[in-house]
BAROGU-511138 format. One record per residue: residue number from 1; y, x, z of N, C-alpha, C in turn. Coordinates in pm, whole numbers, plus 32768, in hexadecimal, padded with zeros to 4 digits. Atoms other than C-alpha are relative to their C-alpha. Layout:
# residues N
+------+------+------+------+------+------+------+------+------+------+
! mise !  n_v !  n_u !  n_w ! ca_v ! ca_u ! ca_w !  c_v !  c_u !  c_w !
+------+------+------+------+------+------+------+------+------+------+
!  NUM !    Y !    X !    Z !    Y !    X !    Z !    Y !    X !    Z !
...
+------+------+------+------+------+------+------+------+------+------+
This chain:
# residues 98
+------+------+------+------+------+------+------+------+------+------+
! mise !  n_v !  n_u !  n_w ! ca_v ! ca_u ! ca_w !  c_v !  c_u !  c_w !
+------+------+------+------+------+------+------+------+------+------+
!    1 ! 801B ! 7FBD ! 8068 ! A804 ! ABD5 ! 63CC ! 8073 ! 8056 ! 7FDE !
!    2 ! 7F8B ! 7FBB ! 8018 ! A8E1 ! AD06 ! 638A ! 804C ! 7FE2 ! 7F74 !
!    3 ! 7FB1 ! 801C ! 8072 ! A9EE ! ACF7 ! 627F ! 7FE4 ! 8063 ! 7F7C !
!    4 ! 802C ! 7F92 ! 805F ! A95B ! AE2A ! 61B9 ! 7FA9 ! 7FBD ! 7F98 !
!    5 ! 8064 ! 803E ! 805E ! A892 ! ADEE ! 6073 ! 7F73 ! 800A ! 802D !
!    6 ! 809E ! 800A ! 7FD5 ! A72F ! AD93 ! 60A4 ! 7FAC ! 8073 ! 7FBE !
!    7 ! 804A ! 7F9A ! 8060 ! A6AE ! AE8C ! 5F92 ! 805D ! 806C ! 7FE7 !
!    8 ! 7FBD ! 7F79 ! 8021 ! A706 ! AFEA ! 5F3F ! 802A ! 7FEA ! 7F69 !
!    9 ! 7FD2 ! 7FED ! 8099 ! A7D9 ! B02B ! 5DFE ! 7F9C ! 803B ! 7FAF !
!   10 ! 8069 ! 7FB4 ! 8059 ! A6ED ! B091 ! 5CD3 ! 7FFB ! 8081 ! 7FF3 !
!   11 ! 7FED ! 7F86 ! 8020 ! A780 ! B1D9 ! 5CAE ! 7FD1 ! 804B ! 8086 !
!   12 ! 8027 ! 7FD3 ! 7F87 ! A74A ! B222 ! 5E19 ! 7F5B ! 7FF9 ! 801C !
!   13 ! 808E ! 8014 ! 7FF0 ! A5EA ! B19F ! 5E21 ! 7FA9 ! 805C ! 7FA6 !
!   14 ! 804D ! 7FA5 ! 805E ! A578 ! B26A ! 5CE6 ! 8028 ! 8092 ! 802F !
!   15 ! 7FF1 ! 7F90 ! 7FC0 ! A60F ! B39E ! 5D82 ! 7FB2 ! 802D ! 805A !
!   16 ! 8044 ! 7FF9 ! 7F98 ! A55A ! B377 ! 5EAD ! 7F6F ! 8007 ! 7FDE !
!   17 ! 8087 ! 800F ! 8039 ! A400 ! B328 ! 5DF6 ! 7FF3 ! 8097 ! 7FBB !
!   18 ! 8009 ! 7F90 ! 8037 ! A445 ! B460 ! 5D1E ! 7FEE ! 8084 ! 8068 !
!   19 ! 8002 ! 7F91 ! 7F82 ! A48A ! B536 ! 5E57 ! 7F67 ! 8003 ! 8045 !
!   20 ! 809B ! 800C ! 7FCB ! A336 ! B4B6 ! 5EE6 ! 7F96 ! 8036 ! 7FB3 !
!   21 ! 807A ! 7FB5 ! 804E ! A272 ! B51A ! 5DB8 ! 8010 ! 8092 ! 7FEF !
!   22 ! 7FEB ! 7F75 ! 7FF5 ! A30E ! B661 ! 5DB7 ! 7FB4 ! 804D ! 8077 !
!   23 ! 8039 ! 7FE5 ! 7F89 ! A29D ! B689 ! 5F16 ! 7F6E ! 8008 ! 8002 !
!   24 ! 807C ! 802C ! 8014 ! A14E ! B5FD ! 5ED4 ! 7FAF ! 806A ! 7FB2 !
!   25 ! 8050 ! 7FAA ! 8076 ! A0EE ! B6E5 ! 5D98 ! 7FBD ! 8072 ! 8049 !
!   26 ! 8047 ! 7F95 ! 7FDC ! A091 ! B81B ! 5E4D ! 7F8E ! 7FDD ! 805C !
!   27 ! 806D ! 802A ! 7FA1 ! 9FAB ! B753 ! 5F4F ! 7F8C ! 7FCA ! 7FA8 !
!   28 ! 8069 ! 8035 ! 8065 ! 9EFC ! B693 ! 5E2B ! 7FBF ! 807B ! 7FB4 !
!   29 ! 8033 ! 7F8E ! 805D ! 9ED6 ! B7DE ! 5D64 ! 7F9F ! 8060 ! 805B !
!   30 ! 805F ! 7FC0 ! 7FB5 ! 9E3A ! B88E ! 5E86 ! 7F7B ! 7FC5 ! 8017 !
!   31 ! 807B ! 8050 ! 7FF8 ! 9D4C ! B778 ! 5EC6 ! 7FA4 ! 7FFF ! 7F74 !
!   32 ! 804B ! 8015 ! 808D ! 9CE1 ! B76A ! 5D48 ! 7FCA ! 8088 ! 7FED !
!   33 ! 802E ! 7F78 ! 8012 ! 9CC2 ! B8E9 ! 5D54 ! 7F83 ! 8024 ! 804D !
!   34 ! 806A ! 7FF5 ! 7FAD ! 9BD7 ! B8DA ! 5E71 ! 7F7D ! 7F9D ! 7FDE !
!   35 ! 807A ! 8051 ! 8024 ! 9AF6 ! B7CB ! 5DCE ! 7F80 ! 8045 ! 7FCB !
!   36 ! 807C ! 7FBE ! 8019 ! 9A11 ! B8C1 ! 5D15 ! 7FB5 ! 8042 ! 806E !
!   37 ! 8036 ! 7FD1 ! 7F8A ! 99CD ! B972 ! 5E53 ! 7FB5 ! 7F9C ! 8067 !
!   38 ! 8039 ! 8061 ! 7F9C ! 9971 ! B83B ! 5F06 ! 7F90 ! 7FC6 ! 7FC7 !
!   39 ! 805E ! 8068 ! 8062 ! 9892 ! B79D ! 5DFA ! 7F7E ! 8048 ! 7FF2 !
!   40 ! 8068 ! 7FD1 ! 803E ! 9797 ! B8A7 ! 5DB0 ! 7FD2 ! 8064 ! 8084 !
!   41 ! 801D ! 7F7D ! 7FAB ! 96BC ! B9A9 ! 5E68 ! 7FF2 ! 8078 ! 7FBB !
!   42 ! 7FFF ! 7F85 ! 8040 ! 96C3 ! BA9A ! 5D59 ! 808B ! 8045 ! 8005 !
!   43 ! 7F91 ! 7FA1 ! 7FFA ! 97BE ! BBBE ! 5D37 ! 806C ! 7FE5 ! 7FB0 !
!   44 ! 7F92 ! 801F ! 805A ! 987D ! BB21 ! 5C1F ! 7FC0 ! 8030 ! 7F75 !
!   45 ! 8021 ! 7FF5 ! 80A1 ! 9852 ! BB24 ! 5A92 ! 807B ! 8008 ! 7FAB !
!   46 ! 7F86 ! 7FF4 ! 806A ! 9939 ! BB36 ! 5955 ! 8049 ! 7F6E ! 8013 !
!   47 ! 7FC6 ! 808A ! 7FEB ! 9970 ! B9AC ! 5996 ! 8064 ! 8002 ! 806E !
!   48 ! 7FA5 ! 7FF1 ! 7F87 ! 9A09 ! B9F2 ! 5AE5 ! 807B ! 804F ! 7FDD !
!   49 ! 7F8A ! 7FA9 ! 802F ! 9AF0 ! BAFC ! 5A4B ! 8065 ! 7FA1 ! 7F9C !
!   50 ! 7FBC ! 805C ! 806E ! 9B57 ! BA0A ! 592E ! 803F ! 7FA1 ! 804E !
!   51 ! 7FBA ! 8073 ! 7FAB ! 9B9A ! B8FB ! 5A23 ! 8089 ! 802D ! 8042 !
!   52 ! 7F85 ! 7FC9 ! 7FA7 ! 9C81 ! B9D3 ! 5B03 ! 8058 ! 8030 ! 7FB0 !
!   53 ! 7F91 ! 7FEE ! 805A ! 9D38 ! BA5A ! 59CF ! 804E ! 7F92 ! 7FDE !
!   54 ! 7FC1 ! 807C ! 8041 ! 9D82 ! B908 ! 5934 ! 8041 ! 7FB4 ! 8085 !
!   55 ! 7FA2 ! 802B ! 7F8B ! 9DE9 ! B890 ! 5AA4 ! 8078 ! 803C ! 8010 !
!   56 ! 7F7E ! 7FB7 ! 7FEB ! 9ED5 ! B9A7 ! 5ACD ! 805E ! 7FE2 ! 7FA1 !
!   57 ! 7FB2 ! 8026 ! 806A ! 9F59 ! B956 ! 5975 ! 8039 ! 7F80 ! 8011 !
!   58 ! 7FF1 ! 8081 ! 7FE4 ! 9F7C ! B7EF ! 59D2 ! 8061 ! 7FFE ! 806C !
!   59 ! 7F98 ! 8004 ! 7F80 ! A03A ! B831 ! 5B18 ! 807F ! 803A ! 7FE0 !
!   60 ! 7F78 ! 7FC3 ! 8025 ! A136 ! B919 ! 5A6E ! 8052 ! 7FA0 ! 7FB1 !
!   61 ! 7FB5 ! 8059 ! 8052 ! A17B ! B803 ! 596D ! 8049 ! 7F8E ! 8059 !
!   62 ! 7FBC ! 8054 ! 7F8D ! A1AB ! B712 ! 5A9A ! 8069 ! 8022 ! 803E !
!   63 ! 7F75 ! 7FDC ! 7FC5 ! A29D ! B7DA ! 5B3C ! 8066 ! 800A ! 7FA8 !
!   64 ! 7F84 ! 8002 ! 8066 ! A361 ! B7FF ! 5A02 ! 8036 ! 7F80 ! 7FDB !
!   65 ! 7FDE ! 808D ! 800F ! A360 ! B691 ! 59D7 ! 8058 ! 7FD7 ! 8069 !
!   66 ! 7FB8 ! 802E ! 7F84 ! A3D8 ! B654 ! 5B38 ! 808E ! 8051 ! 801A !
!   67 ! 7F73 ! 7FA2 ! 7FE1 ! A4E2 ! B77E ! 5B3E ! 8082 ! 7FC2 ! 7FC9 !
!   68 ! 7F76 ! 802F ! 8025 ! A5EE ! B6E2 ! 5A71 ! 803E ! 7F96 ! 804C !
!   69 ! 7FD0 ! 806C ! 7FAF ! A60A ! B5AD ! 5B33 ! 8017 ! 801F ! 8081 !
!   70 ! 7FD1 ! 7FC8 ! 7F89 ! A61B ! B66B ! 5C6B ! 8082 ! 805A ! 7FFB !
!   71 ! 7F79 ! 7FAC ! 8008 ! A72F ! B758 ! 5BF7 ! 8072 ! 7F96 ! 7FBF !
!   72 ! 7F9E ! 805F ! 801F ! A7DA ! B628 ! 5B63 ! 804B ! 7FAE ! 807A !
!   73 ! 7FCC ! 8047 ! 7F8F ! A81A ! B586 ! 5CB0 ! 8055 ! 8049 ! 803D !
!   74 ! 7FAA ! 7FB0 ! 7FC0 ! A8B8 ! B6B7 ! 5D28 ! 8085 ! 8005 ! 7FC1 !
!   75 ! 7F89 ! 8001 ! 8049 ! A9B0 ! B6C5 ! 5C15 ! 8057 ! 7F8C ! 8009 !
!   76 ! 7FCC ! 8091 ! 7FFE ! AA0F ! B54E ! 5C3E ! 8076 ! 8007 ! 807A !
!   77 ! 7FB1 ! 8006 ! 7F80 ! AAAE ! B59E ! 5D9A ! 7FEF ! 7F7B ! 8052 !
!   78 ! 800F ! 806C ! 7FC2 ! AA32 ! B454 ! 5E19 ! 7F91 ! 803E ! 807D !
!   79 ! 805A ! 7FE4 ! 7FA7 ! A975 ! B482 ! 5F75 ! 7FCA ! 7F80 ! 8026 !
!   80 ! 8059 ! 806C ! 7FB9 ! A870 ! B3AE ! 6009 ! 802D ! 7FFC ! 8094 !
!   81 ! 7FE3 ! 7FED ! 7F75 ! A8EA ! B350 ! 615F ! 7F8A ! 7FFA ! 806E !
!   82 ! 807B ! 8020 ! 7FB4 ! A794 ! B306 ! 61E3 ! 7FBE ! 8099 ! 800D !
!   83 ! 8051 ! 7F82 ! 7FFE ! A70B ! B458 ! 6181 ! 8059 ! 8076 ! 800D !
!   84 ! 7FAB ! 7F83 ! 7FF7 ! A83B ! B54E ! 6162 ! 804C ! 800C ! 808C !
!   85 ! 7FBE ! 801C ! 7F86 ! A8C7 ! B5A3 ! 62B3 ! 808B ! 8013 ! 7FE9 !
!   86 ! 7F6B ! 7FF2 ! 801A ! AA3C ! B588 ! 62F5 ! 8025 ! 8092 ! 800D !
!   87 ! 7FB2 ! 7F77 ! 8003 ! AB1B ! B6B7 ! 62C1 ! 801C ! 8009 ! 8092 !
!   88 ! 7FCB ! 7FD3 ! 7F87 ! AB71 ! B77B ! 63F7 ! 8099 ! 801C ! 7FF6 !
!   89 ! 7F6B ! 7FDF ! 7FFA ! ACE8 ! B798 ! 6452 ! 8022 ! 8099 ! 7FE6 !
!   90 ! 7FEB ! 7F70 ! 7FFE ! AD85 ! B8ED ! 640B ! 800F ! 802F ! 8097 !
!   91 ! 8001 ! 7FC8 ! 7F6C ! AD6E ! B9E0 ! 652F ! 8076 ! 8006 ! 8043 !
!   92 ! 7F94 ! 7FF4 ! 7FC2 ! AED9 ! B9F2 ! 6560 ! 801F ! 7F64 ! 8047 !
!   93 ! 7FF8 ! 806B ! 7FAF ! AED3 ! B87A ! 65BD ! 7FB9 ! 7FF4 ! 8086 !
!   94 ! 804D ! 7FFA ! 7F7F ! ADBD ! B8B2 ! 66C3 ! 803A ! 8059 ! 805F !
!   95 ! 7FB7 ! 7FA7 ! 7F97 ! AE8D ! B9C6 ! 6765 ! 8075 ! 7FB5 ! 803F !
!   96 ! 7F93 ! 8046 ! 7FC5 ! AFAD ! B8EC ! 678F ! 7FD3 ! 7F94 ! 8056 !
!   97 ! 8027 ! 8070 ! 7FA0 ! AEEE ! B7E3 ! 684F ! 7FE4 ! 8044 ! 808D !
!   98 ! 803A ! 7FCE ! 7F6F ! AE87 ! B8C7 ! 6970 ! 8080 ! 8007 ! 8051 !
+------+------+------+------+------+------+------+------+------+------+
């Protein structure tokens, strides 16, 4: 068994789940917007318009709720080694190796 921790730190786990939720929000929103078109044979009515408007407003609220958590992780300066790629060396170091 490797010497590293068995579980991720709570902060890293929450950042990953928040990032996953932010990535999934547009996909879920598109699916929910297509539901009225899939469920009926009619061209649409006022109820569909109200549904789409309310859904649109809820997606905006959900994005607004997720946004502070996403911007807070950038200001902390911490990086997730499994998600964030390592920084490249400066170009001057690469030229000296040739």
